[in-house]
N, C-alpha and C positions, 0 to 999 in steps of 0.2 A: 697690481696688474696694470700694464700700460693700456691706454686707450686714446684714440684720436677721432676727431670729427672728419667726415669725408672731405670737407673743404680744406682742412689742415693737410691731409694727405695729398690733395690736389696741388697745394702750394709746394710741397716737397718735390713732386715729380713734374711740376710745371705743366699741369694738365687742366682741362676744362671740365667742370662738373655739369652733367646733364641729369636733372632730377633733384632729389632732396639732398642738400649739402650738409645738413645738420645731423645725419645719422651717425651714431657712435660705432666705431670699429674697434674691436678688442683683440683681433687676431687675423692671421693670414692662413690660406689653405688653397689646395688645388680645386679646380672647378667642379670635380666630381664629389670631393669630400667636404666642401665648404658648408658651414652652418650659419644660422642667423647670427649677426654680430661680427662676421668675418668678411674679409675682402679677398677676391680672387682675380684672375686675369684671363684674357683670351688673346693669344698671339697666333695660334694655328687654326685656320678655318675648319680643319677636320673635327675640332672639338666644339664647333658652334652649336651642335644639336644639344649639348649639355646645358646651354643657357635656359632651356625650357624647364629643366629639372633642378638646377642648382638652387641651394637655399642661401647662397651668399647675399649679404645685404648690399654689397657694391661690387662692381666689376671694373677692372682697368682694361680698356680696349682702344682700338684706333677708330672706332665708329660706335654708333648707338642703335644700329638697326637690329631688331628682334631681341633686344636686351631689356629685361624688366628690372625695375629698381634703379638705383643710382649708378651712374657711369662716370668714370674719369677718363676722358678722351686724351690720348697721347699718341705720338708718332711711333714709339717703340714700347709696346705694352710689357714685354718681357723685362727689359731694362728697368722700366718704371716699377714693376712689381718687386724686383730685387732691391730697389731703394726702399720700398715699403717694408720688405722683410727685415732689412737691417734695423729699422726702427723698433721692431718687436723682438729682435734677437738679443739675448743677454750676452754680453762680452765676457771674456775671462775674468775681468775685475769683479763682475757680479756673480758669475757662476762658481768661482773657486775662492775659498777664503784666503786672505792675505796672510803671509807669515810662513814659517818654516816648520814642517812636521818634525816631531821629536825623533823619528827614526831615520831621518835624512842624514847622510854622512857628508859633511862639508869640510874641506881642508881649511886649516887656519889661514892660509895665504889667499884664499878665494875672496873676491870683492863682490858683495851682493848689493844691488841697488835698492831703492826705496819701493815699498808696496809690491814687493815680489812675492809670488806664491811658489813654494817648493814642497811637493807632495811626499808621501811615504816612500821610504827606501830609495830615494834619489841619491845618486853619488855625484859629488862635485869635486873635481880634482884640484891639484895645486895650481895656484895662480890664475884660476878661472875668473873671468869678469862677467857678471850678469847685470844687464841694464834694468832700469826702473820699469816696474809694472809687468815684467815678464813672468809668465806662468810655466812652471816645469812640473808635469804631472808624475804620478808614482812610477818608480822603476826605471826612470830615465838615467842614463849614464853619461856624464860630461867629463871627458878626460882632461889632463893638465893643459894649461896655457890656451884654452879655448876662450874666445871672446863672443859673447851673445849680446845683441843690442836691446833696445827698449821695445816693450809691448809685443814681445814674441810669445808664441804659444807652442809648447813642446809637449806632445802627447806621450802616453805611457810607452815604455820600452824603446824609446829612441836612443840611439848611440851616437855620440858626437866625439870623434877621435881627436887626439892631441893637435893643438895649434890651429884647428879650424876656426874660421871667422864667420859669424852669423850677423847679418844686418838687423835693421829695425823692422818690426811688424812681420816677421817671418813665421810661417806656420809649418811645423814638422809633424807629420802624422805617425801613428804608431808603427814601430818596426823599421822606420827609416834609419839608414846608416850613412852618416856623413863623415868622410875622411878615411874610409877603409883603404887598404893597400891597393895601388894600381896593379894590374895583371901584367907584370913584366918579368921575363926570364931570358937568360942567355944560354944557348946550347953549348955544352962542353962534353964532347963525345956523345954518349947516350943519356947524359944527365942534363936536367934543367936547373941552372943556377939562378936563384932569386936575385933580382936587381933591387937594391934598397930603394924604397919609395920615400923620399925625404921632402917632397913638396907639401902643399896644403890644399884645402878646399876653402874658397871664399864665396859666400852667398850674400848677395846684396839685398837691399830693402824690398819689402813687399813681395817676396817670393813665397810660394806654397809648394811643399814637397809631399807627395802622396805616400800612403802606407806601403812599407816594404820596398821602397825605392832606395837604391844605393848610389852614392856619388863618391867615386874613388879619388883619393888624394893624388896630386901630380907626382910624377917621378922626380922632377925638379920643377920649381916654379909653382904655378897655381892652376888648379881646376876651378873655373869661374862660372858661376850662375848669376847673370846680370839682373838688375832690378826689374820687378814686375813679372817675371816669368812664372809659369804655372806648370808643374810637373805632376803627372798622374801617378797612380799606384803601379808598383812592379816595373819600374823603369830602371835601366842600367846606364849610368853615365860613367864613362871610363876616364882614365888619367889624362890630364892636360886638355880636356874638352873645354870649350867656351860656348856657353848658351847665351845668345844675345837677348837684349831687353825685350820684355813683353812677349817672349816666345811661349808656345804651348806644346807640350809633349804628352800625348795620350798613353794609355796603359800599355805596358809590355814593349815599349820602344827600347831599342838598344843603340847606343852611340859609341863607336869605337874611339880609341885613343887619338888625341891631338886633332880631332875634327872640330871645326868652328861653325857655329850657327849664327847668322846675322840677326838683326832685329825682326820681330814679328814673324818668325818662322813657325810653321805648324807641322808637326809630325803626328800623323794619325796612328791609330792602334797597331802595334806589332811592326811598325816600320823599323828597318835595320840599316845602319849606316856604317860603311867601312871607315877605317882611320885615315887621318891626314888629308881630308877633303874639306871644302867650304860650301856651306849652303847659304845662298845669298839672301839678302834682306827681303822679307815678304814671301819667300818661297813656301810651297806646300808639298808635302809628301803624303800620298794616299796610304790607306790601310794596307799593311803587309808589303809596302814598297821596299824593294831592296836597292839601296843607293850605292853604286860602285864608283861613282866619280862626282866631281863638284857639280852643283846645280846653280845656274845663274839666278840673279835676283828676280822676284815676281814671276817665278815659273812654277807651274803645277806639274808634278811628276807622279807616276804610279807604276805598279807592276814590277816584275823582276826579270832582268835588271831594269831599274826604274828608267822610264822614258817620258817625254812630254805627254801629258795626260790624254789629249785627244788622239795622239798616235797610239798610245798604249791601249786605248779603248778599241781602236780598229783591229789591233792584233788580237785582243781578247775576243772580239766579235768573230774574227776569222777562225779562231781555234774552236769555237762552238760549232762551226760548220764542218770540221774535220771528219766526223763519222760519215756524213752524207757524201763528202768529197771522196773519201776512201772507198765507199760503196760504188760511186760512179766510176772511179778509177779501175776497180776490179771488174766492173761490167765492161768497160772499154778493153781491158786486157783480154777478157774472154771473147769479145767480138773480134779483136785482132787475131787471136789464135784461131778462131773459126775461119776467118778470111784467109789466113795463111794456109790453113789446112785445105780449104777449098781450092786455092790457087795451086797448091802442091799436087793435089789429086788431079786437077785439070791438066796440068803440065804433063804428068806421066801418061794420061790418056792420049794426048796428041802424039807423044813419042811412040806409043804403040801403033 
């Protein structure tokens, strides 16, 4: 079991220890669940009340007020805690035995690197290349001519279609499909003729793909996920899409064909993007945002159709007043009708 002194953890996160720096830490936990011998963190003030009841032996925080026991003071407690969690987390090399399970089906032409782990009932097709220290868990299917880099982690039931290229330190969660056919058809009369999808998917280094996410191969050329991007569960990436470096796509996002995302783009949950547009570097799309045209760099948009966020909020605020406005309008209609009726009856009385 791994253990560290508080002062050792402080060195890792470049923090200052307040209190006993020689306490031994054997694990990490949330502030509510932490026990003696574990370290926790406080990043959100709304959890400050739990400091009185937590049993953690140490806390990572950006101050030491009202905190009992040892404290590691840092500017960003959440980030520091993640660094500590990594120290206690077993990587694939430790969790999964190295070697090839006897039930795995591996083509003779496949090239398997050193210290690779391949689990039960994995299928590895012709001419596949698997880099050193990569872990492929049971029931994954790797089709022919796929290239997988070093230190990758491929969870059960992942499917990687032919000629896809996977970089180093890529994580593919269960049910992810890389390289499925793009959704392309040509209308011939009343029939839809399938357009062959002959391109590939390329995923660069340090990308993580969530469970049941699908990334379609290009019609021609490349569907590209650039380095450092993180894609959540149940996301659909269509053919010929480019996802820029270090972008983040939350659950149930859909990106239509040939759309390009710049660097550091954020798409919140259920955002939907039409095809053939560009989302500029650093842009953010709010949850359920429906993007129908290109978005400039460093712009926040939301709503449907997506508009600049502050303007979209005004529209939303106005719509919440519609019931009252409609009632006022009907009251005005009734008053106008009453006035018109009164004027009409007065006019006829003078005529008499």
